C-alpha positions in Angstrom: 37.9 25.1 21.3 37.1 21.6 22.7 36.1 19.9 19.5 39.3 21.0 17.8 41.4 19.5 20.6 39.3 16.3 20.5 39.0 15.8 16.7 41.7 17.9 15.1 44.2 15.2 14.3 41.4 12.8 13.0 40.1 15.6 10.8 43.6 16.1 9.3 43.9 12.4 8.4 40.4 12.5 6.8 41.2 15.6 4.8 44.5 14.2 3.5 42.9 11.1 2.0 40.1 13.1 0.4 39.7 16.3 -1.6 39.8 19.4 0.7 37.2 21.2 -1.3 34.9 18.2 -1.2 35.3 18.0 2.6 34.5 21.7 2.8 31.3 21.3 0.8 30.1 18.4 2.9 30.9 20.2 6.2 29.1 23.4 5.1 26.1 21.2 4.2 26.4 19.4 7.5 26.5 22.6 9.5 23.4 23.8 7.7 21.7 20.6 8.9 22.9 21.1 12.4 21.6 24.7 12.6 18.2 23.6 11.2 17.8 21.5 14.3 17.0 24.7 16.3 13.8 25.7 14.4 12.8 22.0 14.3 13.2 21.8 18.1 11.3 25.0 18.6 8.4 23.7 16.4 8.1 20.4 18.4 9.5 20.0 21.9 11.1 23.4 22.4 14.8 24.4 22.8 16.1 24.0 26.3 19.6 25.4 27.1 21.2 21.9 27.0 19.8 21.3 23.5 21.2 24.6 22.3 24.6 23.7 23.9 24.5 20.4 22.0 23.8 22.1 18.8 26.7 24.5 19.4 29.0 21.7 20.1 27.9 19.8 17.0 28.4 22.9 14.9 31.9 23.5 16.3 32.8 19.9 15.7 31.7 20.1 12.0 33.7 23.3 11.7 36.9 21.4 12.8 36.8 19.4 9.5 36.0 22.6 7.5 38.9 24.6 9.1 41.4 21.8 8.5 40.2 21.3 4.9 40.3 25.0 4.1 43.9 25.3 5.4 44.9 22.3 3.3 43.2 23.7 0.2 45.0 27.1 0.2 48.5 25.9 -1.1 47.0 23.6 -3.7 44.7 26.4 -5.1 47.0 29.4 -5.0 50.4 27.6 -5.1 53.2 28.1 -2.6 54.1 31.5 -4.1 50.6 32.8 -3.3 50.2 31.5 0.2 51.2 34.6 2.1 49.0 36.9 0.0 46.0 34.5 0.3 46.3 34.1 4.0 46.6 37.9 4.4 43.3 38.5 2.5 41.6 35.6 4.3 42.6 36.8 7.7 41.4 40.4 6.9 38.1 39.1 5.6 37.7 36.9 8.7 38.4 39.9 11.0 35.8 42.0 9.3 33.2 39.3 9.3 33.8 38.5 13.0 33.5 42.1 14.0 30.0 42.5 12.4 28.7 39.0 13.2 27.6 39.7 16.7 25.6 42.9 16.1 24.1 41.3 12.9 23.1 38.2 15.0 21.5 40.3 17.7 19.6 42.3 15.0 18.3 39.1 13.4 17.2 37.7 16.8 15.3 40.8 17.6 13.7 41.0 14.1 13.0 37.4 13.3 13.2 35.5 16.7 15.3 32.4 17.3 14.0 29.8 14.9 13.9 31.9 11.7 17.3 33.3 12.5 18.9 29.9 12.7 17.1 28.9 9.5 18.6 31.9 7.7 22.0 31.1 9.0 21.6 27.5 7.7 20.8 29.0 4.3 24.0 30.9 4.4 25.9 27.7 5.0 24.2 26.1 1.9 25.1 29.1 -0.2 28.7 28.7 1.0 28.7 25.0 0.1 27.4 25.9 -3.4 30.1 28.5 -4.0 32.8 26.1 -2.8 31.5 23.3 -5.0 31.9 25.6 -8.0 35.7 25.8 -7.3 37.9 23.9 -9.7 41.2 23.2 -8.0 44.2 22.1 -10.1 44.9 18.4 -10.7 47.8 18.6 -8.1 45.2 19.1 -5.4 43.5 15.8 -6.0 44.3 13.0 -3.5 46.6 10.1 -4.4 45.2 6.6 -4.2 45.6 5.2 -0.7 47.0 8.5 0.7 46.8 8.9 4.5 45.7 5.3 4.9 49.1 4.0 6.0 49.4 2.8 9.7 49.8 5.7 12.0 48.5 8.2 9.5 46.8 10.3 12.2 50.1 10.9 13.9 52.0 11.7 10.7 51.5 15.5 11.1 53.0 15.5 14.5 56.0 13.5 13.3 56.5 15.8 10.4 56.5 18.9 12.6 58.9 17.2 15.0 61.3 16.3 12.2 61.3 19.7 10.4 63.6 22.2 12.3 61.8 25.3 11.0 58.2 24.0 11.7 59.4 22.7 15.1 60.6 26.1 16.1 57.5 27.9 14.9 55.3 25.5 16.7 57.2 25.8 20.0 57.2 29.6 19.9 53.5 29.6 19.1 52.8 28.1 22.5 54.4 31.0 24.5 53.0 33.7 22.2 49.6 32.0 22.3 49.5 31.9 26.1 50.4 35.6 26.4 47.9 36.5 23.6 45.1 34.6 25.5 45.9 36.7 28.5 45.3 39.9 26.5 42.3 38.8 24.5 40.4 37.0 27.2 40.9 39.7 29.9 40.4 42.7 27.6 37.2 43.9 29.5 38.5 43.0 32.9 41.8 44.9 32.3 40.0 48.0 31.0 37.7 47.9 34.1 40.2 47.1 36.9 43.4 48.6 35.6 42.1 51.5 33.6 39.1 52.3 35.7 36.5 52.2 32.9 32.9 51.2 33.4 31.7 48.3 31.2 29.2 50.7 29.5 31.9 53.4 29.0 32.2 54.4 25.3 36.0 54.2 25.6 35.6 50.5 26.1 34.3 50.3 22.5 37.2 52.3 21.2 39.7 49.9 22.9 38.0 46.9 21.3 37.9 48.7 17.9 41.6 49.3 18.2 42.2 45.6 18.7 40.2 44.9 15.5 42.0 47.6 13.5 45.3 46.1 14.7 44.3 42.7 13.4 43.5 44.2 10.0 46.8 46.0 9.8 48.7 42.9 10.9 47.1 40.7 8.2 47.8 43.3 5.6 51.5 43.6 6.6 52.1 39.8 6.7 52.1 39.4 2.9 55.0 41.8 2.7 57.1 39.3 4.7 57.0 36.6 2.1 60.6 36.8 1.2 61.9 37.8 4.6 64.1 35.2 6.5 61.6 33.2 8.6 63.8 33.0 11.7 64.7 36.6 11.7 61.1 37.6 11.1 60.1 35.5 14.2 62.7 37.1 16.3 61.7 40.7 15.5 57.9 40.0 15.7 58.1 38.1 19.0 60.4 40.8 20.4 58.0 43.6 19.4 55.1 41.5 20.7 56.8 41.3 24.1 57.7 45.0 24.4 54.2 46.1 23.3 52.5 43.6 25.7 54.5 45.1 28.6 53.6 48.6 27.4 50.0 47.7 27.4 50.2 46.2 30.9 51.9 49.4 32.2 49.6 51.9 30.3 48.7 54.8 32.7 45.4 55.6 31.0 43.0 54.4 28.3 44.5 56.4 25.4 48.0 54.9 25.9 46.4 51.4 26.4 44.5 51.8 23.2 47.7 52.8 21.2 49.7 49.9 22.8 46.9 47.4 22.1 46.5 48.5 18.5 50.3 48.1 17.9 50.4 44.8 19.8 47.6 43.2 17.8 49.2 44.4 14.6 52.4 42.6 15.4 50.7 39.6 16.9 48.4 39.1 14.0 51.2 39.5 11.5 53.2 36.8 13.4 50.2 34.4 13.3 49.6 34.9 9.6 53.3 34.5 8.9 53.4 31.3 11.0 50.5 29.8 9.2 51.9 30.7 5.8 55.4 29.2 6.6 53.7 26.0 7.7 51.7 25.7 4.5 54.7 26.5 2.3 57.0 24.0 4.0 54.5 21.1 4.2 53.9 18.7 1.2 50.4 18.7 -0.2 49.9 15.1 1.0 50.4 16.2 4.6 48.7 19.6 4.6 45.6 18.5 6.5 47.4 16.6 9.3 50.2 19.2 9.8 47.8 22.2 9.8 45.5 20.3 12.2 48.3 19.8 14.7 49.4 23.5 14.3 45.9 24.7 14.9 45.4 22.4 17.9 48.5 23.8 19.6 47.8 27.4 18.8 44.1 27.3 19.7 44.8 25.3 22.9 47.4 27.7 24.2 45.1 30.8 23.9 42.4 29.7 26.3 45.1 28.4 28.6 46.5 31.9 28.7 43.0 33.3 29.5 42.5 30.9 32.4 45.9 31.6 33.9 45.5 35.4 33.5 42.1 35.2 35.2 43.5 33.3 38.1 46.5 35.6 38.5 44.4 38.7 38.2 42.5 37.6 41.3 45.8 36.9 43.1 48.1 39.8 42.2 46.0 42.2 40.0 45.5 42.7 36.2 48.7 44.6 35.4 50.9 42.1 37.3 49.1 39.2 35.8 49.8 40.4 32.2 53.4 41.1 33.1 53.9 37.6 34.6 52.4 35.9 31.5 54.6 38.0 29.3 57.3 35.6 30.5 55.8 33.0 28.1 56.4 35.4 25.2 60.0 35.9 26.5 60.6 32.2 26.5 59.4 32.1 22.9 61.8 34.9 22.1 64.7 33.0 23.7 63.9 29.9 21.5 63.8 32.1 18.4 67.1 33.7 19.2 68.8 30.4 19.8 67.6 29.1 16.4 70.1 29.4 13.5 69.2 32.4 11.4 70.3 30.5 8.3 67.4 28.1 8.4 65.1 29.0 5.4 61.9 27.8 3.9 63.7 26.7 0.7 66.1 24.5 2.6 63.3 22.9 4.7 61.2 22.3 1.6 64.1 20.7 -0.3 
């Protein structure tokens, strides 16, 4: 998370004065070079933990530019009418890849050892760079001369969000929803152990984690259906459902009820996240996509680990169920903001 908080806004300015696809190609190539440092270190001086941490930080830093560029590229490639569907498919693909990445990584480490595994992963980045380089975005996606070079260009995304009522509301409510989500995601194993009485090697722990992943897939699939729904009304209903399901999960008497509540909660939460990203991309002009999406991601990604830290501290003080219930207040605050926002505010009005 740290590289995004440090470099997100700078990455947004760089992406907006270049071609997003070109930035993506260079960043995938750069990440391949970073990962190749591991087999090179092993072949020469070895790979102490601090060196591996440095490689991980460098890889995450390169990913900041890639993530900002990929978010900026979506509206220019698919058009505003295709943003919801594109984000739905991308989120589903990301969920599936994330769920299989860890077991595949451990298998490769066991079969190939550390150096060859990182060399293989570097090769995957190079294949990705080649595939992205083959994309042919429309002419509208090309940068304008001098774009994003004006004074204060780095802060333009923050100013744009502050001046657009719909984006301002979605950004504010994302903080509360993100903090409460960080409490659920980061304390998943702790809650199952302390509140539900499951051992960490209990098979039911795997079912609970699987339910969370299935919920993410269902939420991403449902988000594209909300393309024409009023954005403020959608936020109200989704945040309200998020709050109710979070409290149901915190109060679950056994693992089966917790599994069902978690599946439904992550369906609603993921749907809200995909809708929020899509609304931001639809409303934002192409010339500001990088900077606005960078600010949005920084706020969303910063609130999630904050929720995890707060929930961990509160769990030690008052217990896991009470900690989740207390942090549900953040989602309640987001709901109050959404309810107080005029329902008549639409994406068309904001874009106009």
